[in-house]
N, C-alpha and C positions, 0 to 999 in steps of 0.2 A: 669757342666760348661766346663770340660776339654775334652780332646781328650781321647778316649778309644781304647786301642790296645789289641789284642788277643795275648796271649803268652803262652808257656809251662811253667808250675808252678815249676816242679822238686822240690817239698817240700811236707813234710807230712801234710795231711789234715785230719780232724776228720770227721768220718762216724758214724751216729747214726741211729739206727732203733727202732721203737716204735710199741707197740701193740695197738689194738683197744681202750683200756683205757687210752692211752697216757703215759704208763709206758715204760721207756726206757729198751730194752731188749739186746741191744748191742751198745758199743761205743768203737771205736778203731781209731787208726792213720794209714793211708794207703798213701804211696808214690803216688802222681799224677804227671805223667811225660809227658803226652801228653794232647793235647786238648780233646780227646776222649779217655777215660779209662774205661775198662770194669772190674768189681769186681764180684766175686761170693762169697756171704756170706750165709752160712747155719745155720739156727737156729732151735731150737725145738719148736718154738712158732710162730704163724701167725703174720706176719709183716702187719702193717697198713700204716706206713710212713717211708720214708727214707730221711735223711737230710745229705747234705755235708755242713761242716762248721756250725754246728747248733748252735754255740755260736756267729756267725757273726764276726769272727776275722779278715777274710780277706776282703778288700774293694770289694764291689760289687754294681753295679747300680741296679741290679734286684734281691733284697733280697728274694721275693717270689719264685724265681726259685731254692732256696736252699733246699726246702722240696717238696717231691713228694709222692702222695698217691700211694699205692701199691695195684693193683688189684689181687685178688685171682685166681688161676688157676683151680678152682674146676670144 
């Protein structure tokens, strides 16, 4: 019901990666300082989903946008 504004966060946000079985293979905090931020995370397992703020700590009107399916580059 309130007004939404886009702003730079400048705070640590949790990023989580899961495999195809839903097992978490990575969780870490990363400083997100811009509206668009690129991260390169290298794992030794195939990643199926990536989530930003997987515990939904930050307020968001679009919670479904927090988790994205990762397509394999095979």
